[in-house]
C-alpha positions as CSV (number, residue, x, y, z in Angstrom):
1,M,40.0,-134.0,-82.3
2,K,43.3,-135.5,-81.1
3,Q,43.8,-132.5,-78.8
4,F,40.3,-133.2,-77.3
5,I,41.2,-136.8,-76.7
6,K,44.5,-135.9,-75.0
7,V,42.8,-133.4,-72.7
8,A,40.0,-135.9,-71.9
9,V,42.5,-138.6,-71.0
10,A,44.5,-136.3,-68.7
11,T,41.3,-135.0,-67.0
12,A,40.0,-138.5,-66.5
13,A,43.2,-139.6,-64.9
14,F,43.1,-136.6,-62.6
15,V,39.5,-137.2,-61.6
16,A,40.1,-140.9,-61.1
17,T,42.9,-140.3,-58.6
18,T,40.9,-137.6,-56.8
19,F,37.9,-139.9,-56.2
20,A,39.7,-143.2,-56.0
21,Q,39.3,-145.4,-53.0
22,A,42.1,-147.0,-51.0
23,G,42.2,-150.7,-50.4
24,V,40.3,-152.8,-47.9
25,I,41.9,-153.0,-44.5
26,D,41.2,-156.1,-42.3
27,I,41.2,-155.6,-38.6
28,E,40.9,-157.9,-35.6
29,T,40.4,-156.7,-32.1
30,E,39.3,-158.5,-28.9
31,F,37.0,-157.6,-26.0
32,K,37.7,-159.6,-22.7
33,S,34.9,-160.2,-20.4
34,N,35.4,-163.4,-18.3
35,T,31.9,-163.1,-16.9
36,K,30.2,-166.2,-15.5
37,L,26.6,-166.4,-16.7
38,S,24.1,-168.4,-14.7
39,A,20.6,-168.2,-13.3
40,S,21.6,-165.2,-11.1
41,K,23.6,-163.3,-13.8
42,T,22.2,-163.7,-17.2
43,T,23.8,-160.9,-19.3
44,A,27.2,-159.6,-20.1
45,G,27.9,-156.7,-22.5
46,F,30.6,-156.0,-25.1
47,F,31.8,-152.9,-26.8
48,F,34.0,-152.0,-29.8
49,D,34.8,-148.5,-30.9
50,L,36.9,-148.4,-34.1
51,S,38.0,-144.8,-33.5
52,L,39.9,-146.0,-30.4
53,L,41.9,-148.6,-32.3
54,N,45.6,-147.9,-32.3
55,R,46.9,-149.2,-35.6
56,P,49.7,-147.7,-37.7
57,G,48.2,-146.1,-40.9
58,F,44.6,-146.7,-39.8
59,T,42.1,-144.1,-38.6
60,F,38.4,-144.9,-38.8
61,N,36.3,-142.0,-40.1
62,K,32.7,-142.3,-39.1
63,G,30.2,-142.1,-42.0
64,V,33.0,-142.0,-44.6
65,D,34.6,-145.4,-44.3
66,V,32.6,-148.4,-45.4
67,I,32.5,-151.6,-43.3
68,E,32.1,-154.3,-45.9
69,S,31.8,-157.2,-43.5
70,A,32.2,-158.0,-39.8
71,S,32.0,-161.1,-37.7
72,L,32.1,-161.8,-34.0
73,K,33.8,-164.9,-32.5
74,F,32.7,-165.7,-28.9
75,K,34.9,-167.8,-26.6
76,L,32.7,-169.6,-24.2
77,N,33.6,-172.1,-21.4
78,D,31.1,-174.5,-19.8
79,N,31.0,-174.1,-16.0
80,G,30.7,-177.8,-15.5
81,G,26.9,-178.2,-15.6
82,T,25.2,-181.0,-17.5
83,Q,22.8,-178.7,-19.3
84,A,23.5,-177.6,-22.9
85,Y,23.5,-173.8,-23.3
86,T,22.3,-171.2,-25.8
87,I,23.0,-167.6,-26.0
88,Q,21.4,-164.5,-27.4
89,I,23.4,-161.8,-29.1
90,A,21.7,-158.4,-29.0
91,L,22.8,-155.8,-31.5
92,N,20.1,-153.8,-33.3
93,E,18.1,-157.0,-33.3
94,I,18.4,-160.1,-31.1
95,Y,19.9,-163.2,-32.6
96,K,19.8,-166.7,-31.0
97,S,22.6,-169.3,-31.1
98,P,22.1,-173.0,-31.8
99,V,22.2,-175.2,-28.7
100,M,25.9,-175.8,-27.6
101,D,27.2,-178.5,-25.4
102,T,30.9,-178.7,-24.5
103,P,31.2,-179.9,-20.9
104,H,34.2,-178.5,-19.1
105,G,35.8,-177.3,-22.4
106,G,35.9,-174.2,-24.4
107,E,33.9,-173.6,-27.5
108,F,34.0,-170.8,-30.1
109,Y,30.7,-169.5,-31.5
110,S,31.1,-167.5,-34.7
111,F,28.5,-165.0,-35.7
112,T,28.4,-162.9,-38.9
113,V,27.1,-159.4,-38.3
114,P,24.0,-158.9,-40.6
115,S,24.0,-156.1,-43.1
116,T,21.3,-154.1,-41.2
117,D,23.7,-153.9,-38.2
118,L,26.7,-153.1,-40.4
119,L,25.0,-149.8,-41.5
120,S,24.7,-148.4,-38.0
121,F,28.2,-149.8,-37.2
122,A,29.7,-147.9,-40.2
123,S,27.9,-144.7,-39.4
124,T,29.1,-144.6,-35.7
125,G,32.2,-146.8,-35.6
126,V,30.7,-148.4,-32.5
127,L,29.4,-151.9,-32.1
128,N,27.7,-152.3,-28.8
129,G,26.0,-155.5,-27.8
130,S,25.3,-158.1,-25.1
131,D,25.6,-161.8,-24.6
132,K,22.6,-163.3,-22.8
133,R,22.3,-166.7,-21.3
134,D,19.2,-168.6,-22.3
135,A,20.0,-171.9,-20.7
136,G,22.9,-173.6,-19.0
137,E,25.8,-172.1,-17.1
138,F,29.0,-170.9,-18.9
139,T,31.7,-168.2,-18.8
140,F,31.7,-165.6,-21.5
141,N,35.5,-165.2,-21.9
142,T,36.1,-163.1,-25.0
143,V,34.6,-161.8,-28.2
144,T,36.8,-161.1,-31.2
145,L,35.7,-158.6,-33.9
146,N,37.0,-159.2,-37.4
147,A,36.0,-156.5,-39.9
148,S,36.9,-155.5,-43.4
149,I,36.9,-151.8,-43.9
150,R,37.2,-149.8,-47.1
151,Q,38.8,-146.5,-46.5
152,T,38.3,-143.6,-48.9
153,L,41.0,-141.1,-49.8
154,E,39.3,-138.6,-47.5
155,S,40.2,-140.8,-44.6
156,S,43.5,-142.3,-45.9
157,S,45.5,-139.6,-47.6
158,A,48.7,-141.6,-47.2
159,E,47.5,-144.1,-49.9
160,V,47.9,-141.6,-52.8
161,P,50.7,-139.0,-52.4
162,E,49.8,-135.4,-53.0
163,P,52.5,-134.8,-55.7
164,L,50.7,-137.3,-58.0
165,G,47.5,-135.3,-58.0
166,V,49.4,-132.1,-58.7
167,T,51.4,-133.7,-61.5
168,L,48.2,-135.0,-63.2
169,F,46.6,-131.6,-62.8
170,G,49.7,-130.0,-64.4
171,I,49.7,-132.5,-67.3
172,G,46.0,-131.6,-67.9
173,M,46.8,-127.9,-67.9
174,M,49.7,-128.4,-70.3
175,G,47.3,-130.3,-72.6
176,L,44.8,-127.5,-72.5
177,L,47.5,-124.9,-73.3
178,A,48.9,-126.9,-76.1
179,A,45.4,-127.4,-77.6
180,R,44.7,-123.7,-77.3
181,R,48.1,-122.8,-78.9
182,K,47.6,-125.2,-81.8
183,A,44.0,-123.9,-82.4
184,K,45.4,-120.3,-82.7
185,A,48.0,-121.3,-85.2
């Protein structure tokens, strides 16, 4: 019975390292637009592709990595009008902001990406959307994406060194051989 427990523990440790997940990586990237939105120009687009990010130790694998959360932070500047403004954010669905009023100043509008949009974002690594003016005149300066991404070992092999897996496999094999030898004796 003791041999079985030793083999089971070694095998479980090997399987755990094989299927383990690496930690969560937080990223922040910015899209610059500087587009004036008014009655004549009502929409400006934005685009994020995680596979294009140049971060040391980070490569996004579509359909493998999991995006646990994401938020967008829009930087808007009023163009000096007296009318308050609202925006629509179009992802898979259209979301409408509350009424904003910051004459001649800048305002940040934070938006948490809903889970329905996170699923398509994780499968493609691309978040494509638009900022539409409902009322007022303002400049859509930037949008910043903040995302928490859980990478699996398939996409982040640097997290667990290969010798560890081989060592655990070897320990498991030695346990099997010892159990077999002891059973013969």
